[in-house]
C-alpha positions as CSV (number, residue, x, y, z in Angstrom):
1,M,12.1,-26.1,22.6
2,T,9.3,-24.3,21.2
3,F,9.9,-20.7,19.8
4,A,6.9,-18.5,20.9
5,G,6.1,-15.4,18.1
6,L,6.3,-17.1,14.9
7,I,2.6,-17.6,13.0
8,D,1.3,-20.3,11.3
9,P,2.8,-20.0,8.0
10,D,-0.2,-21.2,6.0
11,R,-2.3,-18.8,7.9
12,A,-0.3,-15.9,7.1
13,A,0.3,-16.8,3.5
14,A,-3.5,-17.2,3.3
15,L,-3.7,-13.6,4.9
16,L,-1.5,-12.1,2.8
17,D,-3.6,-13.2,-0.6
18,I,-6.8,-11.4,0.5
19,R,-7.3,-8.4,-1.6
20,N,-10.3,-7.3,0.1
21,P,-9.4,-4.8,3.0
22,Q,-12.3,-5.6,5.2
23,L,-11.7,-9.0,5.0
24,F,-8.2,-9.0,5.7
25,A,-9.3,-7.0,8.7
26,E,-11.7,-9.7,9.8
27,R,-8.7,-12.6,9.4
28,L,-6.2,-10.8,11.1
29,L,-8.7,-9.8,14.1
30,Q,-9.2,-13.8,14.4
31,L,-5.8,-14.3,14.6
32,A,-5.0,-11.9,17.1
33,H,-8.0,-13.0,19.0
34,S,-6.6,-16.7,19.1
35,A,-3.1,-15.1,20.3
36,A,-3.8,-12.8,23.0
37,G,-7.4,-12.3,23.4
38,V,-7.5,-9.0,21.3
39,E,-11.3,-7.6,20.6
40,E,-10.5,-5.0,18.1
41,L,-7.9,-3.6,15.8
42,F,-7.1,-0.5,14.3
43,A,-4.9,-0.1,11.2
44,Y,-4.1,3.4,10.1
45,R,-1.4,5.5,8.3
46,V,-0.6,9.1,9.8
47,G,1.6,11.8,8.5
48,E,1.5,15.4,9.3
49,G,-2.3,15.6,9.6
50,A,-5.0,13.6,10.5
51,P,-4.9,9.7,10.6
52,E,-6.0,7.4,7.5
53,T,-8.1,4.6,8.5
54,L,-6.6,1.8,6.3
55,A,-8.4,-1.3,7.9
56,S,-10.9,-2.0,11.1
57,S,-12.3,-5.1,12.7
58,S,-14.0,-5.6,16.4
59,D,-15.7,-7.6,18.2
60,L,-17.8,-5.2,20.0
61,G,-20.4,-2.9,18.7
62,D,-19.9,1.3,17.9
63,A,-16.1,0.5,16.6
64,E,-17.2,3.0,13.8
65,E,-17.9,6.0,16.0
66,R,-14.4,5.2,18.1
67,I,-12.3,5.3,15.1
68,R,-14.2,8.5,13.7
69,A,-13.6,10.3,17.1
70,Y,-9.8,9.2,17.4
71,S,-9.4,10.3,13.8
72,R,-10.8,13.8,14.1
73,R,-10.4,14.5,17.9
74,F,-8.1,12.5,20.4
75,H,-5.1,11.0,18.0
76,R,-3.2,14.4,18.9
77,S,-4.0,13.1,22.6
78,D,-2.9,9.3,22.0
79,P,0.1,8.8,24.1
80,A,1.4,6.4,21.7
81,V,2.1,9.3,19.4
82,A,5.4,9.8,21.6
83,A,6.5,6.5,20.8
84,R,5.9,7.1,17.0
85,L,8.0,10.7,16.9
86,Q,10.9,9.2,19.0
87,A,11.6,6.4,16.5
88,S,13.9,7.1,13.7
89,P,12.8,7.2,10.0
90,E,12.7,3.6,8.2
91,T,12.8,2.1,12.1
92,G,9.7,-0.5,14.0
93,F,8.4,0.9,17.3
94,S,6.0,-0.4,19.8
95,C,4.2,0.5,22.8
96,R,1.3,-0.1,25.5
97,V,-1.1,2.3,26.3
98,S,-3.4,1.7,29.5
99,A,-6.8,3.2,30.2
100,S,-5.2,4.9,33.0
101,D,-2.6,6.8,30.8
102,I,-5.5,8.9,29.0
103,E,-5.3,11.9,30.4
104,L,-8.1,13.7,28.1
105,G,-11.2,12.4,29.7
106,A,-13.8,12.3,26.7
107,Y,-11.1,10.2,24.9
108,R,-10.5,7.6,27.5
109,R,-14.5,7.2,28.2
110,L,-15.5,7.0,24.8
111,C,-12.4,4.8,23.5
112,F,-11.9,2.9,26.6
113,D,-14.4,2.9,29.3
114,Q,-17.7,2.3,27.2
115,P,-16.1,-0.6,25.2
116,R,-14.5,-2.1,28.6
117,F,-10.7,-2.0,27.3
118,A,-7.9,-2.2,29.4
119,E,-5.4,-1.1,27.2
120,K,-4.0,-1.0,23.7
121,I,-1.1,-2.5,22.1
122,C,0.7,-0.6,19.1
123,F,2.9,-1.4,16.8
124,G,3.9,0.6,13.9
125,W,6.6,1.5,10.8
126,R,8.1,4.8,10.6
127,G,8.8,6.0,7.0
128,D,10.3,9.3,5.5
129,D,7.0,11.2,5.3
130,H,4.3,8.7,6.8
131,S,4.1,5.9,9.4
132,L,2.0,2.4,9.6
133,I,0.2,1.6,12.9
134,V,-1.6,-1.7,13.7
135,T,-3.6,-1.1,17.3
136,F,-4.8,-4.2,19.3
137,Y,-7.2,-3.6,21.7
138,Q,-8.1,-6.2,24.6
139,R,-10.4,-5.9,27.6
140,K,-8.7,-7.6,30.1
141,A,-6.4,-6.0,32.4
142,G,-3.3,-7.5,33.7
143,R,-3.3,-9.8,31.4
144,D,0.5,-10.8,29.6
145,P,-0.2,-11.2,26.1
146,D,2.3,-12.9,23.6
147,M,3.9,-9.4,22.6
148,A,6.3,-11.5,20.0
149,Q,3.4,-13.2,18.4
150,L,1.4,-9.8,18.2
151,G,4.5,-8.3,17.1
152,A,4.6,-10.9,14.0
153,L,1.1,-10.0,13.7
154,A,1.6,-6.2,13.2
155,Q,4.5,-7.2,10.8
156,I,2.0,-9.2,8.4
157,A,-0.5,-6.9,8.2
158,I,1.9,-3.9,7.7
159,T,3.0,-5.7,4.9
160,G,-0.5,-6.7,3.7
161,L,-2.1,-3.3,4.0
162,T,1.2,-1.8,2.1
163,R,0.4,-3.9,-0.8
164,L,-3.1,-3.4,-0.5
165,A,-2.8,0.6,-0.5
166,A,-0.4,0.0,-3.8
167,P,-1.9,1.3,-6.9
168,A,-2.7,-1.7,-9.0
169,R,0.6,-1.8,-11.4
170,K,0.1,-1.3,-15.0
171,E,0.9,-4.1,-17.5
172,A,3.3,-2.7,-20.2
173,S,1.3,-2.8,-24.0
174,P,3.1,-4.3,-26.9
175,V,3.1,-0.8,-27.9
176,D,5.3,0.7,-25.0
177,E,7.2,-2.2,-24.9
178,I,8.3,-1.4,-28.8
179,Q,8.3,2.4,-27.9
180,G,11.0,1.6,-25.3
181,R,13.2,-0.4,-27.2
182,L,13.2,1.4,-30.3
183,S,13.7,5.0,-27.6
184,E,16.8,3.0,-26.3
185,A,18.0,1.9,-29.5
186,Y,17.7,5.1,-31.6
187,P,18.0,8.0,-29.4
188,V,18.5,10.1,-32.3
189,L,14.5,9.9,-32.9
190,T,11.9,12.3,-31.3
191,L,9.3,11.3,-29.5
192,R,6.5,11.6,-32.0
193,E,9.0,9.6,-34.4
194,T,9.5,6.5,-32.1
195,Q,5.8,6.8,-31.5
196,V,4.7,6.3,-34.6
197,C,7.3,3.8,-35.9
198,A,6.4,1.7,-32.7
199,R,3.1,1.7,-33.5
200,T,3.7,0.6,-37.3
201,L,5.7,-2.1,-36.0
202,A,2.7,-3.3,-34.0
203,G,1.1,-3.3,-37.1
204,R,-1.1,0.0,-36.9
205,T,-2.0,1.6,-40.3
206,A,-1.4,5.2,-40.6
207,R,-4.8,5.7,-40.0
208,Q,-5.1,4.4,-37.0
209,I,-1.9,5.8,-35.9
210,A,-3.3,9.5,-36.6
211,Q,-6.4,8.7,-34.5
212,E,-4.8,7.4,-31.7
213,L,-1.9,10.4,-31.5
214,G,-4.3,12.9,-32.4
215,L,-2.6,13.9,-35.2
216,G,-3.5,13.9,-39.5
217,Q,-2.5,11.2,-41.9
218,G,-0.1,13.1,-43.6
219,T,1.9,14.1,-40.3
220,V,1.9,10.7,-39.7
221,L,3.3,9.7,-43.0
222,T,6.1,12.4,-42.5
223,Y,7.3,11.3,-39.1
224,R,7.6,7.5,-40.4
225,Q,9.3,9.2,-43.3
226,R,11.9,11.1,-41.3
227,A,12.6,8.8,-39.3
228,Y,13.3,5.9,-41.4
229,Q,15.9,8.6,-43.1
230,K,17.4,9.2,-39.9
231,L,18.2,5.3,-39.4
232,G,19.2,5.0,-43.0
233,V,16.3,2.3,-43.7
234,S,13.1,2.0,-46.2
235,K,10.3,-0.3,-44.2
236,A,9.4,-0.7,-41.0
237,N,11.1,-4.9,-41.5
238,D,14.1,-3.5,-41.1
239,L,13.8,-2.5,-37.3
240,L,12.0,-5.4,-36.7
241,A,15.8,-6.8,-35.4
242,T,16.4,-4.0,-32.7
243,V,12.6,-4.9,-31.3
244,M,13.5,-8.6,-31.5
245,N,16.7,-8.6,-29.6
């Protein structure tokens, strides 16, 4: 017995490994076209204001014009808005919108009639303050696409686009690591005392620390001496055990 809706895991993994949004959208469209004859896709984030485009790809021309018009003028007239607003926070939703469901004439002509789209199929995730939506467009009226497979593709798309939109994680520097451990072990130290001690343990000279923190060299030595007095030590090596544990 076969089970509809599953996506080739190798192709899904390859898609999620892509770090270029445009290439991601192109490969996603290829999968959607194979699964359901999809010829255009548009993914966006929306909250209180206009939609923010996350990815788009099309086998047809003038796709950018349609996206701009939708984002600037037509999104409020989209029947899919109701599905989004009816969904509870932290839940998914889906809907199918045919060309005949579009009441605004300018919207229907530009985004459905001209490219000859029969319908669009939307999948989304509603968060606390915004929603992520992936829309698949197809031309053939009456086609019965594999909704389970399209839903699986939408889940991959939303996951991948969330990763692409996330800021790159900054790796902690050795000084940051040392400073964090000192702060946890010795809360009696002030921030400046901790900063100076961390940089001393990292091998910085007093002059280098002064330049890095925007302090005078004598001030750095004062902070270091105060820290040592508070901790009852006489040299930096006495603090190494704390950092190494």
